[in-house]
N, C-alpha and C positions, 0 to 999 in steps of 0.2 A: 356485288353491286357498289358496295363502298368503296372497294379498290378501284372500280372504274370511275367513280366520282372523284376520287383523290388524283386519279391519274389525269382525268379530264381537266380538273382546277389546275394542275400543275402545268399542263400544257397552255392552257389559257394565259396563265400567270407568265409563262416563258414567252409567249407570243405577244403579250403586252409590253413585257419590258424590252423585247427586242424592237417594238414599233418605236418605243421612246428613244432607244440608243439610235435608230436611223434618224429620227427627228433632230436630236442632239447633234449627230454627225452633220446634218444639214445646216444647221445653225451655226457650227463651226466653219464650215466650208464657205459660207456667205460672209463669214467676218472671222479671218484668221487670227485676228489679235485675241479673241475671246477664247483663250486656252482652256478656260474652265469648263466649257461645253463639251470639248474634246474629252478631257478626264471624264466627265460624267457619261458620255457616249460609250466609253470603254467599261465603265463601271456597270452600266445597264446591260451591255452585251455578255459581260462576264456572268452577270446574275441570271441573265435569261439562259445561258448554257448551262449554269448549275441548275436550274429547276428543270430544264429539260433532261439532263442526265438522271435525276432523280425520278422522273416520270418513267424512264427506260429501264428503271431496276428490273431485272429478271431477263431483260434483253441484251444487257451489256454486264460485264464482270462487276461485282460489288466494289471493287476497288476505284471503278468510275463512277458508279451510281451513288456512291456513298463518299468515301475519302476524297476524290477528286471534285465531285459535284459541289461539296460545301467549301473546299479550298477555293474554288472558282468565285463563289458567292463572296468569302471573305476577302479574296484580293480585289473584288469589285468594291468593298467597302472602303479599303485603302485608296482606291483610285478616286471614290467618291470624295473622300476626305481630302485629297490633294487637290480636287477640283475647288473645293471651298478655300483652301490655302491660297490657290492661285487667283481666285476671285477677290480675295481681300489683300493679295499681294504680301502675304504672309510665308515664312519658311516651311518646308515640309518638315515633317517630324517622324522619328522612328516609331513612336507610339501609334502611328497609323497602322501598323503592321501587328500590333498586339493580338486582335482576334484573330488573325491567321495563326500567330505563333500559339495561342492558348490550343487551337486545333489540331495543328501539327504535333505538339508535346502530347496532347491527350490520345492522337492515333498511335502512338508507340508505347501506351500503357499496355500491361498484359492482358487485361480483360476487355480491350476494346472491341476485338472482333466477337467474343462471345456473349457481350451483353447489348443488347437493342436499346435497353432503357438507358445505359451509359451512354451510348451515342446520340440518342436524342438529348440527354440532358446537356451533353457537351455541346452540341449544335445550338440549342437554346442558349447556352451560357455565352458561348462565343458571339451569337447574334446579339444578346443583350448588350454585350461590351461594344460592339460596332456600333450599335445605335447611341449609346451614351457617349461615346466619342464623338459623333455627329453633333451632340449637345454641346460638349466641351468646344468643338470647332466654331460653333455659331457664337459661343461665349467668347472667343479669343479675339474679337473685333469688337470696336464701339460702334460700328455701322448698325443702325437699326432700322428697320422698316415693317409694314404689314406682313409682306411675305415671309420674312425673316423670323418674325414672331409665330406665324403659323408653322412654318418648317420646324420651328424649336418645340412647339407643341406636339406635332406630329411624331417627331423623334422621341420626345419623351414618353408619348403612349406607346409607340413601337417597343421602346425600351422596357416600359414597365409590362406589356404584354407578353414579351418573350421571358421576363422574369418570372411570370406566373406561370406560364406553360414549364419553365424549369422546375419550380416547386411541385407543380402537378405531375412531371415526370419522375420526380424523386418520390413523392407521397404515393402515387400510382403507378409503379413501374410498368411500362409497356413492354411486350415483346418485340414488336417491330413497329416502324412507323405506319405501315399501311393497316394493322389492326389497333393502332393507338386510338383510344376512345376520344381524345380531344384534338386529333389530327385535323379533321373537318373546321373545326371552331378556329385553331390556330391559323389555317390556310385562309379563310374567309377574313378573319380580322387583319391578317397580315396583307391580304390583297387589298382591304379598304385602306389600311395605312398608306400602301404603295400608290393608291389613287389620289389620296390627299396630298401626299409629296409630290405627285407629278403636277397636279393643280397648283399648289403653293409654289413648286419649282418654276412653272410656266409663268407666274406673276414675278418671281424673282428675275427671271430673263427679261421680262418686260420692263421691270425697274432698272436692271443694269443698261438696257438699251437706251432708255429714257436718259439715265445718268450720263452715257457716253454722247448722245445728242446735245445735251446741256453743256457738257464739257467742250464739245467742239463748237458750240455758239458763244460760250462765255469764257475760252482761252485763247491766250496769243499762243500761235502755233510755233514761233521762234523760241521763245523762253520758257514756255509751260506755264506763265504767270496768268492770273486772271486779266481780262479786259475790263473796261470801264463798266459793261455790262454785268459781268461775274462780280465785280466788286460792289456794285450797288445791291445785288442780291444778298451778298455776305453781310453787307452794312446793315440792311432791313433786319436780317434775322439776329445779329448781335444787339441791335436795340430793342428788339422785341424779346429778348432772352428774360429770365425770371427775376424776381427782385434780388436775389442772391448774387447777381452778376455784379461785377465791379461797377462803381458809380460814374466812371469817365469813359468817354471814347476818344481815342488818339489817332492821330493821321501823321505819319511820316512821309514826307515827299522827298524822293533823291533825283538828283542830276547827276550824270556822269559827266566829270570835268575835261573840258577839251576834247570831247568826244569826235568832233569834226576832223581834229588832227590825226586821231587813230585812223579814220577812214581814209584821209589824204595820205598818209604815211605809209600804212600798211594794206589799204585796200579794203573793199566793202566786206570781203569775207570776215578778215580779221575784226571789222566792226561787229558783225553778227557773233562771232565768238565772243567777243568782250561784253555784249548784251547776254549772252546766255551764261557766261562766266559769273558777272554779277548776279544774275537771277539764282544760280546755284547756291553762292555764297549767302546772299540774303534769306533764301528759304532755309537754309539749314540752321541760320540764327534765330529762327522765329519759333514760337511755341505752337502747340496744336491748338487750332481753332483762330489763329491769326490769319488774316488775309492778305496776301501779296499780289500786287496787280502792276501791270505795265500800262501807264497812261497814255503813251505814244513816244515816238522817238526813242530818247536815251533817259526818258523820265520814267520813274517808278514810284509806287507808293505802297506802303503798309497801314492796314487798318487794324485796330486792337482794342479790346476793352482793357483798362488799366484802372487800378486804385488809386494812384497819384501820378502826376507828370513826370516825377523822378524815374518811374517804371518805363515810361515810353523812351526817355532819354537813354537809360541803360541799354535798352534794346538796340536805339540808334547807334549808340557808342560800340556795342558788339559787332555790329556790321560794319561800320568804319573800321575798326581795327582789324578784322579779320580780311577785309578787302585789301586794306594796306599790306597784310602780311602776305597775302597769297597773289603774286604777280601772275599775269596771263602768259604762256608760252606759245607761240605761233610759229612753227617751222624754225626752231632753234632761236627765235627773236623773244626777248623779255619785253612785255608791255606793261607797265605799272598804271592801274587803274586807280582813281580816287573819285569820290562823290561828295558832293554838296548836299546838305540835308536840312530840312525844314520840318519843324516838329510843332504840332497843336493839339490841344486837348480841348473838349468840351462835355458839359454834363449830358449823359447817356440818353435821358428822357427828352431833352431838347435840342439833341444835335441832329444836324442834316449833314449829308454827304457833301454838298456843294461848300456849305460854311467850312467845314473842316478842310476840304482841299483849298479853298482860298485863303484860308488863314495859314495853311503850311506853305503855300506858295509865297507868301508875303515873307514869311521866316526865311524862304529858300533864297529869294532875292537878297535878303540880308547876309545869308552865308557866302553868296557869290561875291557881294560888295567887300566882304573882309577877307577875300584872296581865295575863296573856295577850299574845299576839303575840310570844311569844318562844320559844325551843327549850330544851327540858331532856332530858338523859340519863338512863336508868335507872342508878340508884344515887346520884342527886342527893339530898343530905340533905332531908327534910322539915322545913319550918319550921312555926312555930305557925299561920299562916294556912292552910296546906294540910292540917293536921290537923283544925282546925275544919270546913274544907270537906268533907273526908270523912266526918268525923262525922255531919254534919247533912245531906249531900246525896249519900251515896255511891250511885250507881245512878241517880240523877236526872239528867235532861237539864239542862246548864248553859246552854243557848243559845249 
């Protein structure tokens, strides 16, 4: 009866994981860019096959019911870890295969086939390592969310559960899995962990979908920079950050010099490439947490918290220097792009986005009046040339 119960539990477990695999495959099919879902679908499919092979022990050779069944499960762990790496845009690592490597090495030990207790302990050890690596994978990124926190806890629980099972298998050596006194407890607890992971994983998929929709609404499709809506959200988050955040908010406003000439001489496609070229350079020069946005046309902005105005100036100079040193090549033609930059700073707790942009725009006018390809700060004295510029062309595009 106990054997029947364990076999039934394994079949149910296999059916549940196969269902999750199909759902994840459908999620990927509806959104091919979400490759993490495809990796997870493969992971659950292999885990389902592994549980089913274990349930068929006695009907299939032991090499399939034991060695191959566990190997498929551990390959599934590697695919699951790859899915998290894809989700967070992190590189895949060889250590994803460590649980599988541990199992394979153990399978070639002299007493593997003769000792049921050793096989069970080895399986629990490899599984413990697999769940622990999932904990590490969730810690590799700074992204935090309620679903990620629940998954983190569930993976810790599953790792701890399998470690306890490993200790019990050593202290109370079983002859075989189906006669193992703690097998039912391990299966029920493991199935509960699976259900919890599926629920938390579903929430994670929802969070990622919401994030994708937000990115679609708040991002400029040509350059990948934020639009004004996205900039406003990031600005509000920076202002609302804790007391330990830098005391000033800085705004850098960029205008690509003589951009109309790029379109006229090289075509609008070259103009689009120039905008994307500048966006890549500027983004690469920024720090984590700085907000980069396209305000419209050839005008861009960077919003960032700083400790002193000199910190904002240093970032503006780094972008300007890199832009000068990195010309754009279009069909064998070299296009040199420069930018005029206006910089302003305000106290973080009293700053408003509109005020910072307006102050940086004033500084930008001064930079253009001084000959372009330079940096001016808010409060710089207006010379006669800039006054004439503002009188005759305020609000017009300066190219």
